[in-house]
A tleap script that builds the chain and sets N, CA, C and O, in Angstrom:
source leaprc.protein.ff14SB
mol = sequence {
  NMET GLN PHE HIE VAL GLU ASN MET THR CYS
  GLY SER CYS VAL LYS HIE ILE THR GLN ALA
  ILE ALA THR VAL ASP PRO ASN ALA ARG LEU
  GLU ALA ASP THR VAL SER ARG THR ILE SER
  VAL THR THR THR ALA ASP ALA ASP ALA ILE
  GLN GLN ALA LEU ALA ASP ASP GLY TYR THR
  ALA ARG PRO CLEU
}
set mol.1.N position { 3.994 0.085 8.998 }
set mol.1.CA position { 5.025 -0.861 8.686 }
set mol.1.C position { 5.604 0.933 7.684 }
set mol.1.O position { 5.916 2.096 7.939 }
set mol.2.N position { 5.443 0.106 6.656 }
set mol.2.CA position { 6.669 1.338 5.458 }
set mol.2.C position { 7.238 1.323 3.819 }
set mol.2.O position { 8.363 1.500 3.351 }
set mol.3.N position { 6.293 1.110 3.373 }
set mol.3.CA position { 7.432 0.650 2.279 }
set mol.3.C position { 7.049 1.754 0.476 }
set mol.3.O position { 6.277 2.577 -0.016 }
set mol.4.N position { 8.164 0.999 0.216 }
set mol.4.CA position { 8.184 1.739 -1.528 }
set mol.4.C position { 7.540 1.447 -2.100 }
set mol.4.O position { 6.986 0.379 -1.840 }
set mol.5.N position { 7.100 2.328 -3.485 }
set mol.5.CA position { 5.524 2.003 -3.852 }
set mol.5.C position { 6.238 2.794 -5.560 }
set mol.5.O position { 5.795 3.854 -6.002 }
set mol.6.N position { 7.168 2.123 -6.137 }
set mol.6.CA position { 7.713 2.907 -7.159 }
set mol.6.C position { 6.708 3.044 -8.572 }
set mol.6.O position { 7.159 3.482 -9.631 }
set mol.7.N position { 5.168 2.561 -8.391 }
set mol.7.CA position { 4.955 2.750 -9.512 }
set mol.7.C position { 3.725 3.843 -8.646 }
set mol.7.O position { 2.811 4.046 -9.445 }
set mol.8.N position { 3.465 4.549 -7.341 }
set mol.8.CA position { 2.597 4.879 -7.045 }
set mol.8.C position { 2.393 6.986 -6.856 }
set mol.8.O position { 2.391 7.689 -5.845 }
set mol.9.N position { 2.247 7.353 -8.388 }
set mol.9.CA position { 1.912 8.875 -9.016 }
set mol.9.C position { 1.200 9.741 -8.723 }
set mol.9.O position { 1.135 10.909 -9.105 }
set mol.10.N position { 0.492 9.028 -7.843 }
set mol.10.CA position { -0.729 9.953 -8.273 }
set mol.10.C position { -2.159 10.037 -7.407 }
set mol.10.O position { -2.873 9.272 -8.054 }
set mol.11.N position { -2.925 10.516 -6.364 }
set mol.11.CA position { -4.139 9.665 -5.635 }
set mol.11.C position { -5.259 9.546 -6.481 }
set mol.11.O position { -6.344 10.120 -6.388 }
set mol.12.N position { -4.865 8.729 -7.321 }
set mol.12.CA position { -5.768 7.216 -7.901 }
set mol.12.C position { -5.327 6.159 -7.621 }
set mol.12.O position { -5.925 5.101 -7.422 }
set mol.13.N position { -3.439 6.567 -7.567 }
set mol.13.CA position { -2.914 5.199 -7.475 }
set mol.13.C position { -2.727 5.230 -5.676 }
set mol.13.O position { -3.343 4.281 -5.191 }
set mol.14.N position { -2.176 5.912 -4.839 }
set mol.14.CA position { -3.108 5.755 -3.926 }
set mol.14.C position { -5.072 5.697 -2.574 }
set mol.14.O position { -5.455 5.483 -1.423 }
set mol.15.N position { -5.623 6.136 -4.185 }
set mol.15.CA position { -6.617 5.190 -3.387 }
set mol.15.C position { -7.017 3.760 -3.716 }
set mol.15.O position { -7.765 3.039 -3.056 }
set mol.16.N position { -6.252 3.414 -5.095 }
set mol.16.CA position { -6.537 1.821 -5.443 }
set mol.16.C position { -5.654 1.365 -4.303 }
set mol.16.O position { -6.153 0.394 -3.733 }
set mol.17.N position { -4.720 1.681 -3.888 }
set mol.17.CA position { -3.811 0.913 -2.715 }
set mol.17.C position { -4.374 1.356 -2.308 }
set mol.17.O position { -4.921 1.664 -3.367 }
set mol.18.N position { -5.356 2.168 -1.112 }
set mol.18.CA position { -5.885 1.900 0.081 }
set mol.18.C position { -6.702 0.693 -0.443 }
set mol.18.O position { -6.968 -0.244 0.310 }
set mol.19.N position { -7.072 0.719 -1.650 }
set mol.19.CA position { -9.054 -0.563 -1.516 }
set mol.19.C position { -7.804 -1.334 -1.892 }
set mol.19.O position { -8.195 -2.112 -2.761 }
set mol.20.N position { -6.617 -1.515 -1.716 }
set mol.20.CA position { -6.606 -3.133 -2.301 }
set mol.20.C position { -6.168 -3.307 -0.831 }
set mol.20.O position { -6.504 -4.413 -0.406 }
set mol.21.N position { -5.564 -2.599 0.007 }
set mol.21.CA position { -4.842 -3.174 1.129 }
set mol.21.C position { -6.511 -3.441 2.406 }
set mol.21.O position { -6.802 -4.440 3.065 }
set mol.22.N position { -7.291 -2.011 2.291 }
set mol.22.CA position { -8.730 -3.776 2.950 }
set mol.22.C position { -9.324 -4.405 2.585 }
set mol.22.O position { -10.416 -4.705 3.067 }
set mol.23.N position { -8.618 -5.045 1.152 }
set mol.23.CA position { -9.532 -6.634 1.242 }
set mol.23.C position { -8.321 -7.979 2.314 }
set mol.23.O position { -8.240 -9.208 2.308 }
set mol.24.N position { -7.623 -6.909 3.056 }
set mol.24.CA position { -6.794 -7.794 3.297 }
set mol.24.C position { -6.734 -7.514 5.143 }
set mol.24.O position { -6.500 -8.381 5.984 }
set mol.25.N position { -6.979 -6.267 5.358 }
set mol.25.CA position { -7.434 -4.913 6.628 }
set mol.25.C position { -8.393 -3.731 6.628 }
set mol.25.O position { -8.125 -2.530 6.591 }
set mol.26.N position { -9.468 -4.291 6.673 }
set mol.26.CA position { -11.034 -2.921 6.309 }
set mol.26.C position { -10.686 -2.022 7.656 }
set mol.26.O position { -11.175 -0.921 7.910 }
set mol.27.N position { -9.796 -2.696 8.399 }
set mol.27.CA position { -9.343 -1.518 8.838 }
set mol.27.C position { -7.609 -0.484 8.766 }
set mol.27.O position { -7.233 0.419 9.514 }
set mol.28.N position { -7.039 -0.994 7.786 }
set mol.28.CA position { -6.127 -0.781 7.369 }
set mol.28.C position { -5.567 1.080 7.615 }
set mol.28.O position { -6.108 1.758 6.741 }
set mol.29.N position { -4.892 1.732 8.322 }
set mol.29.CA position { -5.322 3.171 8.572 }
set mol.29.C position { -3.337 3.457 7.636 }
set mol.29.O position { -2.204 3.048 7.891 }
set mol.30.N position { -3.999 4.420 6.492 }
set mol.30.CA position { -3.035 3.998 5.397 }
set mol.30.C position { -2.891 6.060 5.358 }
set mol.30.O position { -3.701 6.951 5.620 }
set mol.31.N position { -1.472 6.058 4.905 }
set mol.31.CA position { -0.559 6.881 4.904 }
set mol.31.C position { 0.441 6.726 3.584 }
set mol.31.O position { 1.287 5.870 3.326 }
set mol.32.N position { 0.023 7.841 2.891 }
set mol.32.CA position { 0.204 8.137 1.622 }
set mol.32.C position { 1.805 9.292 1.205 }
set mol.32.O position { 1.865 10.479 1.526 }
set mol.33.N position { 2.602 8.746 0.668 }
set mol.33.CA position { 3.124 10.617 0.207 }
set mol.33.C position { 3.901 10.234 -1.554 }
set mol.33.O position { 4.938 9.598 -1.745 }
set mol.34.N position { 2.894 10.932 -2.740 }
set mol.34.CA position { 3.201 10.302 -3.485 }
set mol.34.C position { 4.515 10.937 -4.852 }
set mol.34.O position { 4.806 10.617 -6.005 }
set mol.35.N position { 5.066 12.166 -3.646 }
set mol.35.CA position { 6.240 12.295 -3.813 }
set mol.35.C position { 7.394 11.243 -4.199 }
set mol.35.O position { 7.953 10.914 -5.245 }
set mol.36.N position { 7.466 10.932 -3.051 }
set mol.36.CA position { 8.405 10.491 -2.424 }
set mol.36.C position { 8.015 9.047 -2.189 }
set mol.36.O position { 8.693 8.499 -1.321 }
set mol.37.N position { 6.976 8.220 -2.823 }
set mol.37.CA position { 6.266 6.839 -3.999 }
set mol.37.C position { 5.774 6.067 -1.824 }
set mol.37.O position { 5.009 5.116 -1.662 }
set mol.38.N position { 6.376 6.723 -0.772 }
set mol.38.CA position { 6.159 5.663 0.404 }
set mol.38.C position { 4.693 5.927 1.077 }
set mol.38.O position { 4.036 6.967 1.133 }
set mol.39.N position { 4.312 4.134 1.749 }
set mol.39.CA position { 3.127 4.193 2.007 }
set mol.39.C position { 3.211 4.367 3.300 }
set mol.39.O position { 4.389 4.026 3.406 }
set mol.40.N position { 2.817 4.692 4.635 }
set mol.40.CA position { 2.725 3.522 6.335 }
set mol.40.C position { 1.733 3.212 6.776 }
set mol.40.O position { 0.928 4.001 7.273 }
set mol.41.N position { 1.585 2.000 6.686 }
set mol.41.CA position { 0.537 0.981 6.439 }
set mol.41.C position { -0.239 0.822 8.795 }
set mol.41.O position { 0.690 0.127 9.205 }
set mol.42.N position { -0.601 0.912 9.297 }
set mol.42.CA position { -1.211 0.646 10.432 }
set mol.42.C position { -2.113 0.143 10.593 }
set mol.42.O position { -3.218 0.680 10.661 }
set mol.43.N position { -1.628 -2.194 10.798 }
set mol.43.CA position { -2.721 -2.531 10.302 }
set mol.43.C position { -2.133 -4.011 11.967 }
set mol.43.O position { -1.348 -3.951 12.912 }
set mol.44.N position { -2.760 -4.703 11.617 }
set mol.44.CA position { -2.432 -5.718 11.489 }
set mol.44.C position { -2.503 -6.495 11.088 }
set mol.44.O position { -2.600 -7.490 11.807 }
set mol.45.N position { -2.510 -6.668 9.431 }
set mol.45.CA position { -2.048 -8.151 8.441 }
set mol.45.C position { -0.103 -7.838 8.623 }
set mol.45.O position { 0.633 -6.972 9.096 }
set mol.46.N position { 0.011 -9.045 7.971 }
set mol.46.CA position { 1.134 -9.018 7.482 }
set mol.46.C position { 1.436 -8.879 7.123 }
set mol.46.O position { 0.883 -9.243 6.085 }
set mol.47.N position { 3.254 -7.931 6.660 }
set mol.47.CA position { 3.265 -7.563 5.756 }
set mol.47.C position { 3.578 -8.023 4.260 }
set mol.47.O position { 3.360 -7.334 3.264 }
set mol.48.N position { 3.938 -8.866 4.268 }
set mol.48.CA position { 3.775 -10.646 3.015 }
set mol.48.C position { 2.693 -9.994 2.903 }
set mol.48.O position { 2.774 -9.092 2.069 }
set mol.49.N position { 1.124 -10.147 3.714 }
set mol.49.CA position { 0.086 -10.152 3.224 }
set mol.49.C position { -0.358 -8.571 2.306 }
set mol.49.O position { -1.172 -8.617 1.385 }
set mol.50.N position { 0.178 -7.514 2.648 }
set mol.50.CA position { -0.113 -6.347 1.807 }
set mol.50.C position { 0.967 -6.324 1.302 }
set mol.50.O position { 0.968 -5.328 0.579 }
set mol.51.N position { 1.635 -6.679 1.255 }
set mol.51.CA position { 2.786 -6.824 -0.847 }
set mol.51.C position { 1.819 -7.627 -1.583 }
set mol.51.O position { 1.768 -7.341 -2.779 }
set mol.52.N position { 1.177 -8.390 -1.263 }
set mol.52.CA position { 1.058 -9.768 -1.808 }
set mol.52.C position { -1.087 -8.533 -2.141 }
set mol.52.O position { -1.641 -8.772 -3.214 }
set mol.53.N position { -1.347 -8.164 -1.791 }
set mol.53.CA position { -2.479 -6.890 -2.085 }
set mol.53.C position { -1.910 -6.331 -3.000 }
set mol.53.O position { -2.393 -6.391 -4.130 }
set mol.54.N position { -0.940 -5.764 -2.793 }
set mol.54.CA position { -0.921 -4.617 -3.862 }
set mol.54.C position { -0.036 -5.523 -5.741 }
set mol.54.O position { -0.209 -5.544 -6.960 }
set mol.55.N position { 0.591 -5.906 -4.989 }
set mol.55.CA position { 0.684 -6.776 -6.457 }
set mol.55.C position { -0.246 -8.046 -7.228 }
set mol.55.O position { 0.070 -8.729 -8.202 }
set mol.56.N position { -1.030 -8.064 -6.713 }
set mol.56.CA position { -2.311 -8.235 -7.094 }
set mol.56.C position { -3.033 -6.831 -8.077 }
set mol.56.O position { -3.650 -6.998 -9.129 }
set mol.57.N position { -2.868 -5.991 -7.672 }
set mol.57.CA position { -3.706 -4.558 -7.756 }
set mol.57.C position { -2.669 -4.222 -9.449 }
set mol.57.O position { -2.985 -3.548 -10.430 }
set mol.58.N position { -1.585 -4.916 -9.203 }
set mol.58.CA position { -0.728 -3.806 -10.001 }
set mol.58.C position { 0.724 -3.555 -9.447 }
set mol.58.O position { 1.722 -3.890 -10.085 }
set mol.59.N position { 0.791 -2.726 -7.783 }
set mol.59.CA position { 1.925 -2.132 -7.493 }
set mol.59.C position { 3.108 -3.260 -6.501 }
set mol.59.O position { 2.981 -4.074 -5.587 }
set mol.60.N position { 4.111 -2.771 -7.236 }
set mol.60.CA position { 5.474 -3.208 -6.658 }
set mol.60.C position { 5.513 -2.726 -4.978 }
set mol.60.O position { 5.920 -1.631 -4.590 }
set mol.61.N position { 5.157 -3.473 -4.386 }
set mol.61.CA position { 6.133 -2.395 -3.016 }
set mol.61.C position { 7.954 -3.083 -2.011 }
set mol.61.O position { 7.970 -4.279 -1.720 }
set mol.62.N position { 8.448 -2.740 -1.863 }
set mol.62.CA position { 8.936 -2.780 -0.775 }
set mol.62.C position { 9.213 -2.550 0.307 }
set mol.62.O position { 9.589 -1.393 0.494 }
set mol.63.N position { 9.182 -3.319 1.316 }
set mol.63.CA position { 10.317 -2.396 2.726 }
set mol.63.C position { 10.378 -2.169 2.312 }
set mol.63.O position { 10.262 -2.129 1.087 }
set mol.64.N position { 10.987 -1.296 4.151 }
set mol.64.CA position { 11.018 0.094 3.429 }
set mol.64.C position { 11.952 0.052 5.680 }
set mol.64.O position { 12.408 1.081 6.178 }
savepdb mol mol.pdb
quit
């Protein structure tokens, strides 16, 4: 699944986002592009759980 994360601007953001997603699925794989502000997540969790984990960490994710 893919998301646009408007406030993801740097490597530190990617680190926080990775940690937030790991709270939902420790085995999730994440690819991030800070230029386009998009992430691709390979996970067994559903999109709502991922969005909520990111929101809890201060990131607004919109599905693509």
